[in-house]
PLY file of the C-alpha trace (Angstrom):
ply
format ascii 1.0
element vertex 458
property float x
property float y
property float z
element edge 457
property int vertex1
property int vertex2
end_header
82.51 101.38 108.11
81.23 97.81 108.51
82.75 94.37 107.98
81.82 94.43 104.27
83.71 97.66 103.64
86.80 96.47 105.48
86.69 93.06 103.80
86.63 94.79 100.42
89.61 96.94 101.42
91.51 93.88 102.61
90.87 91.95 99.41
91.76 94.95 97.28
95.02 95.69 99.11
96.22 92.07 99.16
95.25 91.56 95.53
97.09 94.66 94.33
100.16 93.65 96.33
100.07 90.10 94.97
99.66 91.29 91.43
102.91 93.24 91.59
104.66 89.84 91.37
102.36 87.99 88.99
103.15 89.92 85.77
106.89 89.70 86.42
106.62 85.95 86.90
104.68 85.53 83.66
106.91 87.80 81.57
110.33 87.04 83.05
109.83 83.28 82.80
109.54 83.49 79.00
112.31 86.09 78.63
114.75 84.07 80.75
113.91 81.01 78.68
114.54 83.05 75.53
117.93 84.23 76.80
118.97 80.69 77.64
117.85 79.60 74.17
120.02 82.32 72.64
123.01 81.04 74.64
122.26 77.46 73.63
122.14 78.39 69.94
125.02 80.88 69.78
127.34 79.90 72.62
127.77 83.62 73.41
128.79 83.99 77.05
126.79 87.20 77.56
123.50 85.34 77.05
124.48 82.83 79.73
125.36 85.62 82.14
122.08 87.41 81.43
120.17 84.14 81.85
121.58 83.65 85.33
121.20 87.31 86.29
117.56 87.71 85.26
116.84 84.13 86.28
117.73 84.87 89.90
115.50 87.95 89.92
112.74 85.79 88.45
113.17 83.24 91.26
113.01 85.91 93.98
109.83 87.28 92.42
108.32 83.80 91.98
108.81 82.98 95.66
107.11 86.21 96.72
104.25 85.54 94.34
103.65 82.11 95.85
103.60 83.45 99.42
101.24 86.33 98.67
99.03 84.15 96.48
98.32 81.75 99.32
96.79 84.62 101.29
94.36 85.21 98.43
93.02 81.67 98.81
92.53 82.10 102.57
90.29 85.11 102.11
87.66 83.20 100.16
86.93 81.10 103.23
87.56 83.85 105.79
85.67 86.89 104.54
83.76 85.70 101.48
82.16 82.39 102.39
78.80 83.22 100.78
80.60 84.04 97.54
82.57 80.78 97.77
79.37 78.79 98.26
77.77 80.37 95.23
80.65 80.03 92.77
82.35 76.90 94.16
80.91 74.42 91.66
81.96 76.60 88.73
85.32 77.79 90.08
86.35 74.29 91.11
87.46 73.24 87.62
89.71 76.19 86.64
91.18 76.63 90.12
91.90 72.92 90.49
93.63 72.86 87.11
95.62 75.94 88.07
96.87 74.26 91.24
97.23 70.65 90.15
98.45 71.22 86.58
99.87 74.70 86.00
101.47 75.38 89.39
102.95 71.90 89.74
104.27 72.08 86.17
105.86 75.44 86.90
107.30 74.61 90.32
108.54 71.12 89.43
110.44 72.16 86.33
111.65 75.33 88.01
113.24 73.13 90.67
114.89 71.05 87.97
116.15 74.22 86.31
117.60 75.60 89.56
119.48 72.43 90.52
120.10 71.17 87.01
122.93 73.51 86.05
125.97 71.36 85.11
123.99 68.24 86.02
121.45 67.91 83.22
122.29 67.79 79.51
122.04 71.26 77.97
118.95 70.53 75.91
117.12 68.92 78.82
118.05 71.81 81.09
116.79 74.30 78.49
113.53 72.36 78.24
112.97 72.69 82.01
112.86 76.50 81.94
110.51 76.45 78.95
108.21 74.05 80.81
108.28 76.36 83.83
107.41 79.32 81.57
104.53 77.38 80.02
103.31 76.55 83.51
103.31 80.17 84.64
101.30 81.22 81.60
98.90 78.28 81.99
98.35 79.41 85.57
97.34 82.84 84.29
94.97 81.21 81.78
93.04 79.25 84.42
92.82 82.16 86.86
91.58 84.49 84.13
88.96 81.96 83.03
87.59 82.03 86.58
87.76 85.83 86.79
86.09 86.30 83.39
83.18 84.14 84.54
82.48 86.68 87.29
82.10 89.41 84.68
80.33 87.33 82.04
78.87 84.16 83.59
78.26 81.38 81.04
77.86 77.60 81.06
75.95 77.36 84.33
72.53 77.09 85.89
71.17 78.09 89.29
70.12 75.20 91.53
66.56 76.07 92.66
67.05 74.34 96.02
70.49 75.57 97.11
70.57 78.78 95.08
74.12 77.97 93.96
75.58 78.26 90.49
76.35 74.85 88.98
78.44 74.28 85.87
76.56 72.55 83.06
78.88 73.34 80.15
82.61 73.18 80.86
83.47 74.04 77.26
81.46 77.27 77.47
83.27 78.24 80.69
86.73 77.66 79.21
85.89 79.33 75.89
84.13 82.31 77.46
84.60 85.18 74.95
85.43 87.53 77.83
88.22 85.20 78.94
89.58 84.72 75.42
90.07 88.47 74.93
91.16 89.13 78.54
93.97 86.55 78.47
96.09 88.11 75.68
95.49 91.57 77.17
96.69 90.53 80.63
99.65 88.53 79.27
100.67 91.51 77.12
100.54 93.66 80.24
102.77 91.14 82.00
105.36 91.42 79.23
105.05 95.22 79.40
106.00 95.05 83.09
108.79 92.51 82.55
110.24 94.50 79.66
110.12 97.73 81.65
111.79 95.96 84.60
114.63 94.70 82.40
115.06 98.06 80.67
115.15 100.01 83.95
117.73 97.80 85.65
119.85 97.67 82.50
119.72 101.47 82.32
120.87 101.70 85.95
123.98 99.69 85.15
124.65 101.57 81.91
124.44 104.92 83.72
127.25 103.64 85.94
129.10 102.20 82.93
129.06 98.70 84.33
129.10 95.66 82.04
128.12 97.88 79.13
128.37 95.14 76.50
126.08 92.82 78.45
123.54 95.40 79.55
123.27 97.10 76.18
121.89 93.81 74.85
119.63 93.57 77.89
118.41 97.15 77.43
117.51 96.53 73.81
115.63 93.38 74.78
113.62 95.23 77.42
112.77 98.11 75.08
111.71 95.76 72.28
109.46 93.80 74.63
107.90 97.02 75.99
107.18 98.30 72.47
105.67 95.02 71.25
103.67 94.40 74.43
102.39 97.99 74.45
101.03 97.59 70.93
99.34 94.27 71.75
97.90 95.76 74.96
96.35 98.65 73.03
94.76 96.41 70.39
93.43 93.81 72.84
92.29 96.55 75.22
90.20 98.11 72.48
88.63 94.73 71.69
87.98 94.11 75.38
86.34 97.52 75.72
83.97 96.87 72.83
82.99 93.53 74.35
82.40 95.18 77.73
80.07 97.72 76.10
77.73 94.83 75.32
78.27 92.66 78.42
78.63 95.32 81.15
77.49 98.68 79.72
77.40 100.34 83.15
81.12 99.78 83.62
82.05 101.39 80.30
79.62 104.25 80.75
81.23 105.01 84.12
84.73 104.72 82.62
83.79 107.08 79.80
82.05 109.57 82.11
78.85 109.31 80.06
75.80 110.26 82.12
73.03 109.76 79.52
72.45 107.85 76.31
73.77 109.75 73.33
74.70 109.51 69.67
77.95 110.79 68.14
79.38 110.99 71.65
82.78 112.53 72.35
85.50 110.96 74.49
85.98 112.65 77.86
89.70 113.41 78.32
89.43 115.26 81.64
86.32 115.83 83.72
86.48 117.91 86.90
83.20 119.21 88.26
81.34 120.95 85.46
84.44 121.11 83.26
84.51 118.28 80.73
87.06 118.28 77.90
85.82 115.96 75.15
87.15 114.88 71.76
84.15 114.76 69.37
82.87 111.40 68.07
85.71 109.34 69.59
83.64 107.57 72.25
81.02 106.47 69.73
83.75 105.23 67.40
85.53 103.27 70.14
82.30 101.70 71.37
80.50 100.99 68.08
83.01 101.46 65.27
81.00 104.33 63.79
81.25 108.07 64.39
77.52 108.49 65.04
76.98 105.29 67.05
74.70 105.28 70.07
76.29 104.83 73.52
74.55 104.27 76.83
74.86 106.54 79.88
75.11 105.75 83.59
71.81 107.30 84.68
69.77 105.71 81.89
71.37 102.29 82.49
70.54 102.67 86.21
66.86 103.08 85.35
66.92 100.02 83.09
68.70 97.91 85.72
66.11 98.82 88.33
63.46 97.33 86.07
65.53 94.18 85.47
67.09 93.52 88.89
64.78 95.47 91.21
65.34 98.57 93.34
68.93 99.42 94.20
71.96 101.44 93.20
73.78 99.66 90.37
76.36 102.38 89.76
80.02 101.73 90.66
82.24 104.33 92.25
82.20 106.74 89.33
85.31 108.70 90.33
87.49 105.63 90.82
86.34 103.96 87.59
86.68 107.15 85.52
90.21 108.01 86.65
91.55 104.45 86.77
90.62 104.14 83.09
92.63 107.25 82.22
95.62 106.37 84.38
95.72 102.93 82.80
95.84 104.44 79.33
98.33 107.15 80.30
100.83 104.84 82.00
100.50 102.19 79.31
101.01 104.62 76.44
103.94 106.29 78.22
105.66 102.91 78.53
104.93 102.08 74.90
106.24 105.44 73.73
109.43 105.04 75.73
109.98 101.62 74.19
109.70 103.01 70.67
111.97 105.98 71.44
114.52 103.73 73.06
114.67 101.39 70.08
115.13 104.34 67.73
117.95 105.95 69.70
119.81 102.67 70.23
119.48 101.39 66.65
122.56 100.18 64.71
124.61 99.70 67.88
124.33 103.34 68.87
125.11 104.21 72.47
121.98 105.04 74.46
121.88 108.76 75.44
121.94 109.37 79.16
118.56 111.10 79.13
117.04 107.91 77.70
118.68 105.78 80.37
117.37 108.07 83.10
113.91 108.01 81.55
113.94 104.19 81.42
114.96 104.04 85.08
112.34 106.57 86.21
109.67 104.78 84.13
110.06 101.53 86.08
106.76 102.03 88.00
104.76 102.99 84.88
103.93 99.49 83.52
102.97 98.29 87.00
100.81 101.36 87.52
99.07 100.66 84.19
98.39 97.06 85.21
97.15 97.91 88.70
94.85 100.72 87.55
93.56 98.39 84.83
92.59 95.79 87.41
91.03 98.45 89.63
88.94 99.47 86.62
87.97 95.85 85.98
87.00 94.97 89.53
85.52 98.27 90.68
83.66 98.65 87.41
81.80 95.41 88.11
80.39 96.68 91.41
77.94 96.21 93.04
78.25 92.68 91.64
80.73 89.93 92.43
79.08 87.78 89.75
77.44 90.14 87.30
73.67 89.84 87.27
73.63 87.00 89.82
75.35 87.81 93.12
75.98 91.21 94.66
79.00 92.02 96.80
76.87 92.80 99.83
75.49 89.24 99.71
78.95 87.68 99.25
80.56 88.52 102.57
80.78 85.92 105.36
77.78 86.45 107.67
79.63 85.48 110.85
82.64 87.76 110.41
82.70 90.87 112.57
84.33 94.22 111.95
86.90 93.51 114.68
87.88 90.17 113.11
88.40 91.69 109.66
90.34 94.58 111.19
92.60 92.12 113.01
93.32 90.07 109.90
93.88 93.23 107.84
96.38 94.50 110.41
98.23 91.18 110.44
98.34 90.99 106.65
99.55 94.59 106.42
102.41 93.94 108.83
103.27 90.66 107.12
103.24 92.23 103.67
105.32 95.13 104.92
107.96 92.69 106.18
107.85 90.74 102.92
108.24 93.97 100.94
111.36 94.82 102.94
112.83 91.37 102.30
111.92 91.50 98.62
113.44 94.95 98.21
116.64 93.96 99.99
117.13 90.82 97.90
116.42 92.55 94.59
118.65 95.54 95.31
121.47 93.30 96.50
121.28 91.10 93.43
120.94 94.02 91.02
124.02 95.73 92.48
126.02 92.51 92.21
125.42 92.36 88.46
125.69 89.31 86.20
127.81 86.52 87.67
131.10 85.64 85.97
131.01 82.49 83.93
133.90 80.07 83.88
134.85 78.90 80.39
133.68 75.42 79.54
136.46 72.85 79.51
137.64 71.71 76.12
136.61 68.26 75.10
138.97 65.79 76.76
140.34 68.37 79.22
140.95 67.00 82.69
141.01 63.39 81.48
144.16 61.30 81.95
146.42 61.15 78.92
146.09 57.92 76.99
148.84 55.36 77.40
151.25 55.05 74.49
150.17 52.50 71.96
152.03 49.19 72.17
153.96 48.22 69.10
153.73 44.66 68.01
0 1
1 2
2 3
3 4
4 5
5 6
6 7
7 8
8 9
9 10
10 11
11 12
12 13
13 14
14 15
15 16
16 17
17 18
18 19
19 20
20 21
21 22
22 23
23 24
24 25
25 26
26 27
27 28
28 29
29 30
30 31
31 32
32 33
33 34
34 35
35 36
36 37
37 38
38 39
39 40
40 41
41 42
42 43
43 44
44 45
45 46
46 47
47 48
48 49
49 50
50 51
51 52
52 53
53 54
54 55
55 56
56 57
57 58
58 59
59 60
60 61
61 62
62 63
63 64
64 65
65 66
66 67
67 68
68 69
69 70
70 71
71 72
72 73
73 74
74 75
75 76
76 77
77 78
78 79
79 80
80 81
81 82
82 83
83 84
84 85
85 86
86 87
87 88
88 89
89 90
90 91
91 92
92 93
93 94
94 95
95 96
96 97
97 98
98 99
99 100
100 101
101 102
102 103
103 104
104 105
105 106
106 107
107 108
108 109
109 110
110 111
111 112
112 113
113 114
114 115
115 116
116 117
117 118
118 119
119 120
120 121
121 122
122 123
123 124
124 125
125 126
126 127
127 128
128 129
129 130
130 131
131 132
132 133
133 134
134 135
135 136
136 137
137 138
138 139
139 140
140 141
141 142
142 143
143 144
144 145
145 146
146 147
147 148
148 149
149 150
150 151
151 152
152 153
153 154
154 155
155 156
156 157
157 158
158 159
159 160
160 161
161 162
162 163
163 164
164 165
165 166
166 167
167 168
168 169
169 170
170 171
171 172
172 173
173 174
174 175
175 176
176 177
177 178
178 179
179 180
180 181
181 182
182 183
183 184
184 185
185 186
186 187
187 188
188 189
189 190
190 191
191 192
192 193
193 194
194 195
195 196
196 197
197 198
198 199
199 200
200 201
201 202
202 203
203 204
204 205
205 206
206 207
207 208
208 209
209 210
210 211
211 212
212 213
213 214
214 215
215 216
216 217
217 218
218 219
219 220
220 221
221 222
222 223
223 224
224 225
225 226
226 227
227 228
228 229
229 230
230 231
231 232
232 233
233 234
234 235
235 236
236 237
237 238
238 239
239 240
240 241
241 242
242 243
243 244
244 245
245 246
246 247
247 248
248 249
249 250
250 251
251 252
252 253
253 254
254 255
255 256
256 257
257 258
258 259
259 260
260 261
261 262
262 263
263 264
264 265
265 266
266 267
267 268
268 269
269 270
270 271
271 272
272 273
273 274
274 275
275 276
276 277
277 278
278 279
279 280
280 281
281 282
282 283
283 284
284 285
285 286
286 287
287 288
288 289
289 290
290 291
291 292
292 293
293 294
294 295
295 296
296 297
297 298
298 299
299 300
300 301
301 302
302 303
303 304
304 305
305 306
306 307
307 308
308 309
309 310
310 311
311 312
312 313
313 314
314 315
315 316
316 317
317 318
318 319
319 320
320 321
321 322
322 323
323 324
324 325
325 326
326 327
327 328
328 329
329 330
330 331
331 332
332 333
333 334
334 335
335 336
336 337
337 338
338 339
339 340
340 341
341 342
342 343
343 344
344 345
345 346
346 347
347 348
348 349
349 350
350 351
351 352
352 353
353 354
354 355
355 356
356 357
357 358
358 359
359 360
360 361
361 362
362 363
363 364
364 365
365 366
366 367
367 368
368 369
369 370
370 371
371 372
372 373
373 374
374 375
375 376
376 377
377 378
378 379
379 380
380 381
381 382
382 383
383 384
384 385
385 386
386 387
387 388
388 389
389 390
390 391
391 392
392 393
393 394
394 395
395 396
396 397
397 398
398 399
399 400
400 401
401 402
402 403
403 404
404 405
405 406
406 407
407 408
408 409
409 410
410 411
411 412
412 413
413 414
414 415
415 416
416 417
417 418
418 419
419 420
420 421
421 422
422 423
423 424
424 425
425 426
426 427
427 428
428 429
429 430
430 431
431 432
432 433
433 434
434 435
435 436
436 437
437 438
438 439
439 440
440 441
441 442
442 443
443 444
444 445
445 446
446 447
447 448
448 449
449 450
450 451
451 452
452 453
453 454
454 455
455 456
456 457
């Protein structure tokens, strides 16, 4: 193992850890805003209690996301300086907008929301949480624009003197087709995770028959979000896959387990050694929209890439890419199916059966597993490139960083993240057990004011 291998491990571990908090922040921000809107419109106390309950969990998660996200920024300068030099002129615009616009919008209005209870007018206070939610989703937009450029670089040119990528078309960068299809897919995944989180915690309380009236509403909300987000994820994922077939055929060939170019290709369900269970024609249909469409294979693409890019191995880790694709689909579809079942069995105010509540609780990791394996597929499938067709990972690592230095930073980050995980777990468990806070009834108009003096008679 050399510094490059360890730097890749460090970036992968810290990114996966960070992204456990990102989808919850994106999804919960909107759902908390929706609950507060329901309270504002109906005056029903249960919506206010749910707003404060899920809002506190959202705040805990947001704080952890900020802390772990800062580490991500450090690594670009620590371990990946050559990459930073190459992409800096292009990445500057979306990353600056993410920090200066989206994050400040989110954090500023989140602060107003936290301290504005009983201080701001109701409508203004409601607007603050919606602004924070918009900020969190804008942040995702700018980050995904930058990430999509790595997979499908557009709107740039290579400086012949410095060898760096320089942006020459900002509109092309921000309207990158890869970004435009990735954004709804990732946001849908975030709502899948947030909905599963709400459903699982609601099920935990319902199994213990605590606050059943409040958490039945919460359970239905979580299940509905999971079902809707699962459907959107499937549709946008299919569109993203078809786009990837054209932009990064090696990635999709590895994900499909297709070794050679073929027509009327079947979809590989399970492949272990020489055993390969395939469903006829499905792969061709998914890739081309026709049953007899032609799909490319890993070994044939490798030969073509050698002619285009020169000698080298342009295949990703085939095992990781193949299985991450299937785990992503399996966990995502399981969550979607549970959402549909849950909505059916709780329709018309029916009491949720205990087996459903247990299933919702046990399924808590499934949406997060789908998201994480999806990102592993995305990032590992791009290898050996950091910027597809332009910069390889081996050329992206900092030249002056030694194996010992990366090992030291990885050890420190691991210990730090372990401590943060313990704190996060303690705070979430403590708050979940406490349940929704009681809400004091609002004083009647004129209550607490001194009685008017009797009118003088003239």
